[in-house]
PADRENKE-216361 format. One record per residue: residue number from 0; residue in three letters; x, y, z of N, C-alpha, C in turn. Coordinates in steps of 0.2 Angstrom, whole numbers. Layout:
// PADRENKE-216361
NODE   k   r n_east n_north  n_up ca_east ca_north ca_up c_east c_north  c_up
NODE NUM Ala      X       Y     Z       X        Y     Z      X       Y     Z
...
This chain:
// PADRENKE-216361
NODE   k   r n_east n_north  n_up ca_east ca_north ca_up c_east c_north  c_up
NODE   0 Met    -79     119   -46     -72      115   -45    -72     109   -45
NODE   1 Asp    -69     106   -53     -70       99   -52    -65      92   -49
NODE   2 Val    -68      89   -50     -63       82   -48    -58      81   -42
NODE   3 Tyr    -53      82   -51     -47       86   -49    -44      89   -46
NODE   4 Ser    -46      96   -48     -42      102   -44    -49     102   -35
NODE   5 Met    -49     100   -33     -55       99   -27    -50      92   -25
NODE   6 Val    -46      90   -28     -42       85   -22    -35      89   -26
NODE   7 Thr    -28      89   -28     -25       95   -28    -25     100   -23
NODE   8 Glu    -27     104   -18     -34      108   -16    -34     106   -11
NODE   9 Arg    -32      99    -8     -38       99    -2    -32      92    -2
NODE  10 Ile    -23      92    -6     -20       91    -8    -15      94    -1
NODE  11 Ile    -15     102    -4      -8      107    -2    -10     107     6
NODE  12 Ser    -18     109     5     -21      108    14    -16     106    17
NODE  13 Gln    -21      98    14     -16       92    22     -8      94    20
NODE  14 Leu     -4      96    15       3       96    17      5     103    24
NODE  15 Glu     -2     109    23       1      112    21      1     111    32
NODE  16 Lys      0     106    36      -2      106    41      2     100    45
NODE  17 Gly     10     102    43      15       97    39     18      89    40
NODE  18 Ala     21      89    42      26       81    39     16      77    44
NODE  19 Ile     19      73    39      11       67    36     18      59    38
NODE  20 Pro     15      58    41      19       46    42     19      44    39
NODE  21 Trp     20      39    33      20       37    26     18      28    30
NODE  22 Lys     15      26    26      13       16    30     15      14    21
NODE  23 Lys     21       8    21      20        6    14     11      -3    15
NODE  24 Pro      3       2    12      -2       -3     9     -2      -8    11
NODE  25 Trp      3     -15    12       3      -18     9      8     -19    17
NODE  26 Ala      5     -28    20       9      -32    23     16     -34    20
NODE  27 Lys     19     -35    24      25      -37    23     26     -46    21
NODE  28 Cys     32     -50    15      29      -55    10     37     -56    13
NODE  29 Leu     39     -62    17      44      -63    15     44     -70    11
NODE  30 Asp     49     -68     5      49      -71    -1     54     -73    -3
NODE  31 Gly     56     -77    -9      62      -77    -9     66     -84    -3
NODE  32 Thr     75     -82     0      79      -83     4     79     -80     6
NODE  33 Phe     79     -80    13      80      -76    19     82     -79    23
NODE  34 Asn     88     -75    28      89      -74    35     80     -74    41
NODE  35 Arg     83     -80    44      75      -80    48     75     -74    56
NODE  36 Ile     81     -72    58      80      -69    60     82     -60    60
NODE  37 Thr     84     -59    56      85      -53    53     77     -49    48
NODE  38 Arg     76     -56    44      70      -56    37     73     -54    31
NODE  39 Lys     78     -51    31      81      -48    27     81     -51    21
NODE  40 Pro     82     -55    12      84      -57    12     88     -55     8
NODE  41 Tyr     95     -63     5      99      -63     6    100     -61    -1
NODE  42 Ser    108     -57    -1     108      -56   -11    108     -60   -14
NODE  43 Leu    107     -59   -22     107      -63   -27    114     -69   -28
NODE  44 Leu    119     -66   -26     122      -70   -29    124     -76   -20
NODE  45 Asn    122     -72   -16     122      -78   -10    115     -86   -13
NODE  46 Gln    111     -82   -16     104      -85   -18    106     -94   -24
NODE  47 Leu    107     -90   -27     113      -92   -32    118     -99   -25
NODE  48 Leu    119     -97   -19     125     -101   -20    121    -106   -13
NODE  49 Leu    117    -104   -11     112     -108    -6    109    -114   -12
NODE  50 Leu    104    -120    -9     103     -128    -9     96    -122   -10
NODE  51 His     93    -124    -4      85     -122    -2     82    -114    -4
NODE  52 Gly     76    -114    -6      69     -109    -3     71    -107     1
NODE  53 Gly     68    -100     4      66      -98    13     72    -100    19
NODE  54 Glu     70    -100    22      74      -99    31     80    -102    30
NODE  55 Tyr     88     -94    31      90     -100    36     93     -95    40
NODE  56 Ala     98     -97    44     101      -94    49    106     -97    52
NODE  57 Thr    110     -96    55     117      -97    61    115    -102    65
NODE  58 Phe    122    -106    65     119     -111    72    118    -108    76
NODE  59 Lys    122    -100    80     119      -96    84    112     -94    85
NODE  60 Gln    110     -93    80     106      -89    76     99     -94    77
NODE  61 Trp    100    -102    77      95     -104    78     93    -105    84
NODE  62 Asp    101    -107    89      99     -108    95    100    -100    97
NODE  63 Gln     96     -96    97      98      -89   101     87     -89   101
NODE  64 Ile     86     -94    95      77      -94    97     73    -100    97
NODE  65 Gly     79    -106   101      76     -113   102     75    -121    98
NODE  66 Gly     80    -115    92      81     -123    88     87    -124    90
NODE  67 Arg     85    -133    86      92     -136    89     93    -140    80
NODE  68 Val    100    -138    78     102     -141    69    104    -149    73
NODE  69 Lys     99    -156    69     100     -160    69    105    -162    66
NODE  70 Lys    106    -169    70     114     -170    70    118    -174    63
NODE  71 Gly    123    -170    61     124     -173    56    121    -169    50
NODE  72 Glu    119    -166    52     121     -160    45    124    -154    43
NODE  73 Lys    127    -154    38     128     -149    33    128    -143    34
NODE  74 Ala    134    -140    34     130     -131    35    132    -129    27
NODE  75 Glu    131    -125    22     130     -123    16    133    -115    20
NODE  76 Ile    134    -112    16     140     -104    15    134     -98    13
NODE  77 Val    137     -93    17     134      -90    11    139     -84    11
NODE  78 Val    140     -76     6     147      -74    10    149     -67     9
NODE  79 Phe    149     -60    10     149      -56    11    154     -50    13
NODE  80 Trp    157     -48     8     162      -40    10    165     -37    13
NODE  81 Lys    168     -40    17     172      -33    21    176     -30    22
NODE  82 Met    174     -24    25     181      -20    24    188     -19    28
NODE  83 Gln    195     -23    25     197      -21    30    204     -13    29
NODE  84 Asp    209     -12    36     211       -7    37    219     -11    31
NODE  85 Leu    223      -7    27     227      -10    30    235      -1    27
NODE  86 Ala    235      -2    29     243        3    31    250       0    27
NODE  87 Glu    248       6    20     250        8    19    258      15    15
NODE  88 Lys    261      14    16     268       22    12    265      23     4
NODE  89 Asn    264      30     5     262       36     0    270      38    -1
NODE  90 Glu    271      41    -5     275       43   -12    282      48    -7
NODE  91 Arg    279      51    -2     282       56     3    285      52     7
NODE  92 Gly    282      45    12     286       38    13    281      39    22
NODE  93 Glu    276      43    18     270       42    24    265      36    24
NODE  94 Ile    264      37    28     259       29    33    252      33    30
NODE  95 Glu    247      27    29     242       31    24    239      24    25
NODE  96 Ile    231      24    27     225       19    31    220      17    26
NODE  97 Lys    221      13    18     219       13    13    213       4    17
NODE  98 Lys    205       6    12     203        1    12    200      -4     8
NODE  99 Ile    201      -9     9     201      -17     3    198     -21     5
NODE 100 Pro    191     -22    -1     185      -27     2    187     -32     3
NODE 101 Leu    187     -37     9     191      -43     7    182     -47     8
NODE 102 Leu    181     -55     5     177      -60     3    179     -64    10
NODE 103 Arg    172     -64    13     171      -68    22    165     -73    18
NODE 104 Tyr    166     -78    24     162      -81    23    156     -86    27
NODE 105 Tyr    149     -85    31     149      -87    37    145     -95    36
NODE 106 Asn    143    -101    41     137     -104    40    131    -104    42
NODE 107 Val    129    -108    38     122     -107    40    117    -112    36
NODE 108 Phe    114    -115    40     107     -123    43    102    -119    38
NODE 109 His     98    -121    35      90     -123    34     87    -125    37
NODE 110 Ile     84    -121    36      77     -124    42     73    -131    39
NODE 111 Ser     74    -134    37      73     -140    36     76    -142    43
NODE 112 Gln     84    -141    42      88     -148    43     86    -143    53
NODE 113 Val     82    -144    56      82     -139    63     75    -141    64
NODE 114 Asp     77    -143    68      73     -146    74     71    -141    82
NODE 115 Asn     63    -140    82      59     -134    88     56    -129    87
NODE 116 Val     58    -126    80      55     -122    73     52    -122    72
NODE 117 Leu     45    -118    70      42     -121    64     43    -113    59
NODE 118 Pro     41    -114    53      40     -110    50     39    -104    50
NODE 119 Leu     42     -97    49      38      -89    49     34     -92    43
NODE 120 Ile     25     -88    47      20      -87    40     23     -80    38
NODE 121 Lys     25     -81    29      28      -81    25     24     -71    22
NODE 122 Thr     18     -72    25      17      -65    25      8     -67    26
NODE 123 Glu      7     -60    29       2      -62    33    -10     -58    31
NODE 124 Asn     -9     -65    31     -16      -65    25    -24     -61    29
NODE 125 Phe    -28     -55    28     -33      -51    30    -39     -54    27
NODE 126 Gly    -39     -59    23     -45      -63    20    -49     -55    16
NODE 127 Thr    -44     -50    13     -49      -48    11    -52     -47     2
NODE 128 Lys    -58     -43     3     -62      -44    -1    -57     -41   -11
NODE 129 Pro    -62     -39   -16     -63      -36   -20    -72     -34   -21
NODE 130 Ile    -66     -27   -20     -74      -23   -25    -76     -20   -30
NODE 131 Asp    -80     -22   -33     -83      -25   -36    -81     -19   -45
NODE 132 Gln    -87     -11   -41     -83       -8   -45    -77      -9   -46
NODE 133 Ala    -72      -7   -41     -66       -4   -43    -59     -10   -47
NODE 134 Glu    -65     -16   -46     -65      -26   -48    -59     -23   -56
NODE 135 Lys    -70     -18   -56     -72      -17   -69    -65     -13   -67
NODE 136 Ile    -63      -5   -65     -62       -4   -68    -53      -8   -72
NODE 137 Leu    -51      -8   -67     -45      -10   -63    -43     -15   -72
NODE 138 His    -48     -19   -73     -48      -24   -76    -50     -20   -83
NODE 139 Asp    -57     -16   -86     -59      -13   -91    -51     -11   -95
NODE 140 Tyr    -49      -7   -90     -42       -1   -92    -36      -6   -94
NODE 141 Ile    -32     -12   -91     -30      -18   -93    -30     -20  -100
NODE 142 Glu    -36     -24  -100     -40      -27  -107    -39     -20  -112
NODE 143 Arg    -41     -17  -110     -41      -13  -117    -38      -7  -119
NODE 144 Glu    -31      -9  -114     -25       -5  -116    -19     -14  -117
NODE 145 Ser    -23     -18  -116     -15      -24  -120    -12     -24  -113
NODE 146 Ile    -12     -25  -104      -5      -23  -102     -8     -29   -98
NODE 147 Ala     -1     -31   -96       2      -39   -93      0     -33   -84
NODE 148 Leu     -3     -38   -83      -5      -39   -77     -2     -46   -70
NODE 149 Ser      0     -44   -65       3      -49   -66      1     -48   -55
NODE 150 Val     -4     -53   -53      -7      -48   -43     -3     -57   -38
NODE 151 Arg      0     -56   -38       5      -65   -31      6     -60   -28
NODE 152 Glu      8     -67   -22      11      -63   -13     18     -63   -17
NODE 153 Ser     19     -53   -15      25      -53   -16     26     -47   -10
NODE 154 Asp     32     -44    -9      34      -40    -7     35     -31   -10
NODE 155 Glu     32     -32   -15      33      -27   -22     25     -25   -25
NODE 156 Ala     25     -16   -28      19      -14   -33     27      -8   -38
NODE 157 Phe     27     -11   -43      29       -4   -49     23      -8   -55
NODE 158 Tyr     26      -4   -63      25       -6   -68     30      -6   -69
NODE 159 Asn     29      -7   -76      39       -9   -79     40      -8   -91
NODE 160 Pro     40      -3   -90      36        1   -96     43      -3  -101
NODE 161 Ile     48      -8   -99      48      -11  -108     44     -18  -109
NODE 162 Thr     41     -21  -101      37      -24  -104     30     -23  -103
NODE 163 Asp     27     -18  -104      22      -14   -98     16     -19   -98
NODE 164 Ser     18     -20   -89      16      -25   -87     15     -21   -83
NODE 165 Ile     11     -23   -78      11      -21   -65     12     -28   -66
NODE 166 Thr     14     -29   -58      14      -30   -54     12     -29   -47
NODE 167 Leu      8     -32   -45       4      -31   -38      3     -33   -31
NODE 168 Pro      4     -35   -26       6      -44   -19     -3     -43   -21
NODE 169 Arg     -5     -47   -18     -13      -50   -18    -15     -45   -14
NODE 170 Ile    -24     -48   -12     -29      -41   -13    -30     -44    -5
NODE 171 Thr    -24     -50    -2     -26      -49     6    -22     -49    10
NODE 172 Gln    -16     -46     6     -12      -44    11    -13     -38    13
NODE 173 Phe    -19     -36    10     -22      -28    11    -26     -26    18
NODE 174 Glu    -24     -24    23     -31      -25    27    -37     -22    26
NODE 175 His    -37     -19    19     -44      -12    19    -41     -13    12
NODE 176 Ala    -47     -14     7     -49      -16    -1    -42      -8    -4
NODE 177 Glu    -46      -6     1     -46        3    -4    -38       3    -5
NODE 178 Thr    -37       1     1     -27        3    -1    -25      -2    -6
NODE 179 Phe    -29      -6    -6     -27      -12   -13    -28      -9   -21
NODE 180 Tyr    -34      -3   -24     -36       -4   -28    -33       7   -29
NODE 181 Ser    -32       7   -22     -24       15   -23    -20      14   -27
NODE 182 Thr    -16      10   -26     -13        7   -24    -14       5   -33
NODE 183 Ala    -17      -3   -33     -15       -2   -43    -16       4   -49
NODE 184 Phe    -18      10   -44     -21       12   -49    -17      20   -47
NODE 185 His    -13      18   -47      -4       22   -45      1      19   -50
NODE 186 Glu      0      11   -51       4        9   -57     -2       8   -59
NODE 187 Cys     -8      11   -64     -11       11   -69     -6      20   -72
NODE 188 Gly     -7      21   -64      -5       31   -68      2      30   -71
NODE 189 His      6      28   -67      13       26   -70     12      22   -77
NODE 190 Ser      8      18   -79       6       11   -85      5      21   -93
NODE 191 Thr      1      26   -90       0       29   -94      6      34   -99
NODE 192 Leu     10      37   -97      15       37   -98     18      33  -104
NODE 193 Lys     15      33  -108      18       28  -115     13      31  -119
NODE 194 Ala     17      32  -126      17       36  -131     13      36  -135
NODE 195 Asn      8      32  -135       2       27  -135     -3      33  -131
NODE 196 Arg     -1      33  -127      -7       35  -121     -7      42  -118
NODE 197 Cys     -2      45  -112      -3       51  -112      2      54  -113
NODE 198 Asp      6      51  -117      12       52  -118     16      56  -116
NODE 199 Arg     22      53  -112      26       56  -102     31      51  -105
NODE 200 Glu     30      48  -109      36       41  -108     43      46  -110
NODE 201 Ala     43      53  -113      49       55  -115     54      56  -112
NODE 202 Glu     50      63  -109      52       69  -104     52      61   -94
NODE 203 Asn     51      52   -96      55       50   -93     59      43   -94
NODE 204 Lys     61      47  -102      66       37  -104     73      38  -100
NODE 205 Thr     77      45   -95      81       42   -90     82      45   -88
NODE 206 Ala     75      44   -87      74       46   -78     77      41   -72
NODE 207 Arg     81      45   -67      81       39   -62     78      40   -54
NODE 208 Phe     82      34   -51      78       34   -48     81      39   -40
NODE 209 Gly     74      46   -36      73       50   -35     78      57   -37
NODE 210 Ser     79      58   -45      77       60   -48     71      61   -51
NODE 211 Glu     76      73   -52      70       79   -51     62      73   -54
NODE 212 Asp     63      71   -64      60       69   -69     57      64   -65
NODE 213 Tyr     61      55   -61      57       52   -56     51      55   -54
NODE 214 Ser     54      62   -46      48       64   -40     46      68   -46
NODE 215 Lys     44      67   -51      40       76   -55     35      65   -57
NODE 216 Glu     34      60   -57      35       56   -62     28      53   -56
NODE 217 Glu     35      53   -51      28       50   -45     21      54   -39
NODE 218 Leu     23      62   -42      19       64   -45     12      64   -46
NODE 219 Val     13      61   -52      11       62   -57      2      55   -56
NODE 220 Ala      7      50   -53       6       42   -54     -1      44   -47
NODE 221 Glu      0      46   -42       0       48   -35     -7      50   -37
NODE 222 Ile     -6      56   -40     -11       61   -39    -20      60   -43
NODE 223 Thr    -16      53   -50     -20       51   -53    -24      44   -49
NODE 224 Ser    -20      43   -44     -23       38   -40    -28      40   -38
NODE 225 Ala    -24      45   -30     -31       48   -28    -35      52   -32
NODE 226 Ala    -36      54   -36     -41       57   -41    -47      54   -41
NODE 227 Ile    -46      46   -47     -48       40   -46    -53      39   -40
NODE 228 Met    -46      37   -33     -53       33   -28    -57      36   -29
NODE 229 Asn    -56      47   -27     -61       49   -26    -69      50   -31
NODE 230 His    -68      46   -37     -71       49   -43    -73      44   -41
NODE 231 Ile    -75      39   -38     -78       31   -39    -82      31   -36
NODE 232 Gly    -78      35   -28     -82       35   -23    -79      28   -18
NODE 233 Leu    -69      28   -18     -69       25   -13    -60      27    -6
NODE 234 Glu    -62      33    -9     -59       38    -5    -63      38     2
NODE 235 Thr    -57      34     6     -55       35    15    -51      37    17
NODE 236 Leu    -51      39    25     -43       42    26    -40      41    27
NODE 237 Ala    -37      36    27     -32       30    28    -30      33    19
NODE 238 Thr    -32      32    14     -30       31     7    -27      40     7
NODE 239 Phe    -33      43     7     -29       52     8    -27      55    10
NODE 240 Asn    -26      51    15     -19       52    20    -13      50    16
NODE 241 Asn    -13      48    14      -8       41    16     -5      43     9
NODE 242 Ser     -9      42     4      -8       47    -5     -3      55    -2
NODE 243 Ala     -7      59     1      -3       65     6      2      61     6
NODE 244 Ala      5      60    12      10       53    13     15      55    10
NODE 245 Tyr     14      51     1      18       51     2     20      56    -6
NODE 246 Ile     12      58    -8      17       66   -12     21      74    -7
NODE 247 Gln     23      71    -4      27       75     3     34      72     1
NODE 248 Asn     35      65     4      40       62     5     44      64    -2
NODE 249 Trp     39      61    -8      47       64   -16     45      73   -14
NODE 250 Leu     41      78   -14      41       85   -12     51      84   -14
NODE 251 Lys     50      81    -7      56       86    -2     62      83    -9
NODE 252 Ala     63      79   -14      66       81   -17     64      87   -22
NODE 253 Leu     58      91   -22      58       93   -25     58     101   -23
NODE 254 Lys     62     100   -15      62      106   -13     56     109   -13
NODE 255 Asn     51     104   -10      47      107    -7     40     112   -10
NODE 256 Asp     44     110   -16      38      115   -20     31     112   -26
NODE 257 Lys     28     119   -17      20      116   -21     18     114   -25
NODE 258 Lys     22     121   -30      17      122   -35     15     115   -41
NODE 259 Leu     24     114   -46      23      108   -42     18     103   -43
NODE 260 Ile     16     102   -38       6       97   -38      2      99   -42
NODE 261 Val      2     104   -41      -3      109   -48     -1     105   -55
NODE 262 Ser      3     106   -54       8      102   -65      9      97   -65
NODE 263 Ala      8      94   -58       7       86   -60     -1      84   -62
NODE 264 Ser     -2      90   -56     -13       89   -58    -14      90   -65
NODE 265 Gly    -11      97   -68     -12       94   -76    -14      84   -78
NODE 266 Lys     -8      83   -81      -7       76   -79     -7      71   -76
NODE 267 Ala     -8      72   -72     -12       68   -69    -22      64   -71
NODE 268 Glu    -26      71   -73     -30       71   -72    -34      70   -81
NODE 269 Lys    -26      70   -85     -27       66   -93    -23      61   -91
NODE 270 Ala    -21      56   -89     -21       52   -85    -28      46   -81
NODE 271 Ala    -29      49   -77     -35       47   -73    -42      48   -78
NODE 272 Arg    -44      51   -83     -45       55   -88    -47      45   -91
NODE 273 Tyr    -42      41   -97     -38       42   -98    -39      33   -96
NODE 274 Ile    -39      33   -90     -37       24   -85    -45      24   -87
NODE 275 Leu    -51      28   -85     -57       28   -83    -63      29   -89
NODE 276 Asn    -57      28   -95     -58       32  -101    -65      34  -103
NODE 277 Ile    -65      43   -98     -69       47   -98    -64      53  -105
NODE 278 Asn    -71      54  -108     -69       57  -116    -72      62  -116
NODE 279 Asp    -78      64  -112     -80       71  -114    -76      79  -110
NODE 280 Glu    -80      82  -108     -74       90  -108    -72      87  -100
NODE 281 Lys    -81      86   -97     -83       88   -91    -80      82   -87
NODE 282 Gly    -82      78   -90     -82       71   -88    -89      68   -78
């Protein structure tokens, strides 16, 4: 049995054991403009309205954590839609309750306007070091294919087929280097969909998030990653279990049809061999 079939069989075996919790492998990055208490980023509209990047909160929220808004500081506003009930008579003279959106706002203060609080650490830094073998495979591939790679402090990892680019969080956001490369090879797997690579572009052109085609592509990318990690000897129990959990999540969108893993595995083998630049029949 070759490495690709073996990885597929092990994943199916793991799935048979039941639900596996998936964990995002990198530490969350508090990026952009966000609320200090909820840690959630503000909407694009509010980010345009606010004058600064970083932490904001209401007067009450700052007070709750011991912050004191400096005397004379002026608030900024963030807006939100609130649904309000409106009673109207219909054609039959009956009262109907309709919900209408009303634009509301509240006042917020930037952390620079507040005493007694320190800024949050935006990103946990594990000090994780690169693995030479994996770095070579990753960079040999992206350089060979002229793919743009952006590794930056962020909370997202994705491949953009329009710009043919891969974006990844920094390796120091990952507690273990292996999980960084597992994530990187997943996005590399997506990049092979291009017609001049492994030619899955046509079947994914109209794929929407959560759709069947999108789910199948996620299976291909994750099995690609798992196969590469195993092939180069970097697979750990954590990376394998997380790959199985990720695959399980997408299988739910495909009505738990495990046969689709076998179908995706064939495409994943082609993708992995392409990334690894293996041209012979046996590999």
